[in-house]
C-alpha positions as CSV (number, residue, x, y, z in Angstrom):
1,M,4.5,-21.7,8.4
2,A,2.4,-21.3,5.4
3,N,0.4,-24.5,6.2
4,E,0.1,-23.4,9.7
5,L,-1.4,-20.0,8.6
6,E,-3.9,-21.8,6.3
7,N,-4.8,-24.6,8.5
8,R,-5.6,-22.1,11.4
9,L,-7.6,-19.6,9.6
10,K,-9.4,-21.6,6.7
11,G,-12.9,-21.5,6.9
12,R,-12.8,-18.2,9.0
13,V,-11.9,-16.1,6.1
14,P,-14.1,-15.7,3.1
15,A,-12.5,-15.4,-0.4
16,A,-11.7,-12.0,-1.5
17,R,-14.3,-10.5,-4.2
18,R,-12.7,-10.3,-7.5
19,S,-14.5,-6.9,-8.4
20,V,-12.4,-4.7,-6.3
21,L,-9.5,-7.4,-5.8
22,T,-6.6,-5.4,-4.4
23,E,-8.8,-3.4,-1.9
24,D,-10.6,-6.3,-0.9
25,V,-7.3,-8.2,-0.1
26,Y,-6.0,-4.9,1.7
27,E,-9.0,-5.0,3.9
28,R,-9.0,-8.8,4.8
29,V,-5.3,-8.8,5.6
30,K,-5.7,-5.8,7.9
31,S,-8.7,-7.5,9.7
32,L,-6.4,-10.6,10.5
33,I,-3.9,-8.1,11.9
34,M,-6.3,-5.6,13.9
35,N,-8.3,-8.4,15.3
36,G,-5.5,-10.3,16.7
37,D,-5.9,-13.2,14.5
38,L,-2.1,-12.6,13.3
39,E,-0.4,-11.7,16.4
40,P,2.7,-9.5,16.6
41,G,5.8,-11.4,15.4
42,A,3.8,-13.9,13.2
43,R,5.0,-14.4,9.8
44,V,2.6,-13.5,6.9
45,N,3.5,-15.7,3.9
46,I,2.6,-14.2,0.7
47,Y,1.7,-17.8,-0.9
48,A,-0.3,-18.8,2.3
49,V,-2.2,-15.5,2.1
50,A,-3.0,-15.8,-1.6
51,R,-4.2,-19.5,-1.2
52,L,-6.2,-18.4,2.1
53,L,-8.1,-15.6,0.1
54,D,-8.3,-17.5,-3.2
55,V,-6.4,-14.9,-5.3
56,S,-3.2,-14.6,-7.2
57,Q,0.2,-13.5,-5.5
58,T,0.2,-10.2,-7.5
59,P,-2.4,-8.1,-5.2
60,V,-1.0,-9.7,-2.2
61,R,2.2,-8.6,-2.7
62,E,1.0,-5.0,-3.2
63,V,-0.9,-5.2,0.0
64,L,1.9,-6.4,1.9
65,S,4.0,-3.6,0.8
66,A,1.4,-1.0,1.7
67,L,0.6,-2.4,5.2
68,E,4.7,-2.4,5.6
69,S,4.4,1.3,4.7
70,E,1.7,1.8,7.3
71,G,3.9,0.3,10.0
72,L,1.7,-2.7,10.5
73,L,4.0,-5.0,9.0
74,T,7.8,-5.4,9.1
75,K,10.2,-6.8,6.3
76,E,13.4,-8.6,6.8
77,A,15.8,-10.0,4.2
78,L,15.3,-13.7,3.5
79,R,12.5,-13.7,6.1
80,G,9.9,-12.0,4.6
81,Y,7.0,-10.2,6.3
82,S,6.0,-10.3,9.8
83,V,3.3,-8.4,12.0
84,A,4.9,-5.3,13.7
85,P,5.3,-5.5,17.5
86,Q,3.0,-3.4,19.4
87,L,3.8,-0.1,20.7
88,R,5.1,0.3,24.0
89,P,3.6,3.1,26.3
90,D,6.9,5.2,25.8
91,Q,6.4,5.2,22.3
92,I,2.8,6.1,22.3
93,A,3.8,9.2,24.8
94,D,6.4,10.0,22.5
95,L,4.2,10.0,19.3
96,Y,1.6,12.1,21.0
97,Q,4.3,14.6,22.3
98,L,5.2,15.3,18.8
99,R,1.8,15.6,17.8
100,L,1.2,18.1,20.4
101,L,4.0,20.3,18.9
102,L,2.5,20.3,15.5
103,E,-1.1,19.6,15.4
104,P,-2.5,22.6,17.7
105,W,-0.4,24.9,15.5
106,A,-2.1,23.3,12.3
107,A,-5.7,23.6,13.9
108,A,-4.8,27.5,14.7
109,R,-3.8,28.2,11.2
110,A,-6.6,26.1,9.6
111,A,-9.1,28.7,11.7
112,E,-7.1,31.7,10.5
113,R,-7.3,30.7,7.0
114,V,-10.9,29.1,7.1
115,T,-13.0,29.7,4.0
116,A,-16.8,28.7,3.3
117,E,-15.5,25.8,1.4
118,A,-13.3,24.6,4.2
119,R,-16.1,25.1,6.8
120,E,-18.2,22.7,4.8
121,R,-15.4,20.1,4.3
122,V,-14.7,20.0,8.1
123,R,-18.4,19.7,9.0
124,A,-18.9,17.1,6.1
125,E,-16.0,15.1,7.8
126,L,-17.4,15.3,11.2
127,A,-20.8,14.2,9.9
128,S,-19.4,11.1,8.1
129,V,-19.5,9.2,11.5
130,P,-22.8,10.4,13.1
131,Q,-22.2,8.0,16.1
132,A,-19.3,5.9,17.5
133,P,-19.4,2.1,16.8
134,Q,-20.1,-0.2,19.6
135,G,-18.3,-3.3,18.1
136,T,-14.9,-4.2,19.1
137,R,-13.7,-6.0,16.0
138,Y,-12.1,-4.3,13.2
139,E,-15.0,-4.7,10.6
140,E,-17.1,-2.6,13.0
141,Y,-14.9,0.0,14.3
142,H,-12.8,0.6,11.0
143,G,-14.9,3.5,9.8
144,L,-14.0,5.5,13.0
145,A,-10.4,4.9,12.5
146,E,-10.5,5.8,9.0
147,H,-12.4,9.1,10.0
148,D,-10.0,9.7,12.4
149,A,-6.9,9.7,10.1
150,R,-9.0,12.0,7.4
151,F,-9.9,14.3,10.2
152,H,-6.6,15.2,11.3
153,D,-5.1,15.1,7.6
154,L,-7.8,17.6,6.7
155,I,-6.7,20.0,9.4
156,A,-3.2,19.6,8.3
157,E,-4.2,20.3,4.8
158,L,-6.2,23.4,5.7
159,S,-3.3,24.8,7.6
160,G,-1.7,25.2,4.3
161,S,1.8,23.7,5.4
162,E,2.4,20.5,3.1
163,A,5.7,19.8,5.0
164,L,3.7,19.6,8.2
165,R,1.2,17.5,6.7
166,E,3.6,15.0,5.3
167,S,5.2,14.9,8.7
168,L,1.8,14.1,10.3
169,R,1.2,11.5,7.7
170,R,4.5,9.6,9.0
171,T,3.8,10.0,12.7
172,H,0.0,9.6,13.1
173,G,0.1,5.7,13.1
174,H,-3.9,5.8,13.9
175,L,-4.6,2.4,13.0
176,H,-1.6,1.0,14.7
177,L,-2.7,2.4,17.8
178,F,-6.1,1.1,17.4
179,R,-4.8,-2.3,17.2
180,I,-3.9,-2.0,20.8
181,G,-6.3,0.3,22.2
182,Y,-9.7,0.0,21.0
183,A,-10.6,-3.6,21.1
184,G,-13.1,-4.1,24.0
185,R,-13.1,-0.7,25.2
186,R,-15.2,2.4,24.3
187,T,-13.3,5.4,23.1
188,G,-15.2,6.4,20.2
189,D,-17.7,8.8,21.8
190,P,-15.2,11.1,23.3
191,T,-13.3,11.1,20.2
192,L,-16.1,12.5,18.2
193,A,-17.0,14.9,20.8
194,E,-13.3,16.4,20.7
195,H,-13.5,16.7,16.9
196,A,-16.7,18.5,17.2
197,R,-15.0,21.0,19.3
198,V,-12.1,21.3,16.9
199,V,-14.6,21.9,14.1
200,E,-16.7,24.4,15.9
201,A,-13.4,26.4,16.6
202,V,-12.0,25.9,13.0
203,A,-15.4,26.9,11.4
204,A,-15.7,30.0,13.7
205,G,-12.2,31.3,12.7
206,D,-11.1,31.2,16.3
207,A,-7.4,30.4,16.2
208,E,-6.7,30.3,19.8
209,A,-9.9,27.9,20.5
210,A,-9.0,25.7,17.6
211,S,-5.4,25.1,19.0
212,E,-6.7,24.6,22.5
213,A,-9.5,22.3,21.3
214,M,-7.0,20.1,19.3
215,R,-4.5,20.2,22.4
216,A,-7.2,19.0,24.6
217,H,-8.1,16.3,22.1
218,L,-4.5,15.0,21.8
219,A,-3.7,15.2,25.3
220,A,-7.0,13.0,26.2
221,A,-6.4,10.6,23.3
222,R,-3.1,10.0,24.6
223,D,-4.1,9.7,28.3
224,R,-6.8,7.1,27.1
225,F,-4.2,4.9,25.5
226,L,-1.7,5.1,28.2
227,E,-4.3,4.1,30.5
228,L,-5.6,1.2,28.5
229,G,-2.2,-0.3,27.8
230,P,-1.4,-3.1,25.4
């Protein structure tokens, strides 16, 4: 298995930069998963990845553990790490149902509690991605995925409920969803437009509008993923 991974991908993956080693290894391994170079169910051998990226095994172990915590990898006793299976449509619908129960409330609370600093923060986060990416590989669209995660986490933070924020961190699974839904499609433009409506309502201190804008955004995102399918 280790040799198969190396033989299949050697020459396609640049060696990791040593200046920011763990972060670089993280992005490169994640790219292999998100781009489908490592398919669901594929074994991910620590030694093979270390040789592939020309690094020691220590950062690879840290990265694989982090990716397991994100739900992109699974780990079995005596078998090691494997790429997690793709989400089924019913799992996507279930995930969004939970988010629809929690996040509109969080947006309303964020609007009720909004301060000048909070307005600046939500507007700055929206401005961090001025336009949607046009590429379909992880290297091209990961900035949007990271913005999406930061945006929803920020709204949860501004709601003032740490319990809700922690719950959303465990349920979002943004990058896992992007892996099955983004490639080859264009979902970035509507996502940014929907985020802008949430920001406008939160910044205005309009709790009802913020709740409705978040509800509409999540419902639209759910429908996009269900329409696209795996």
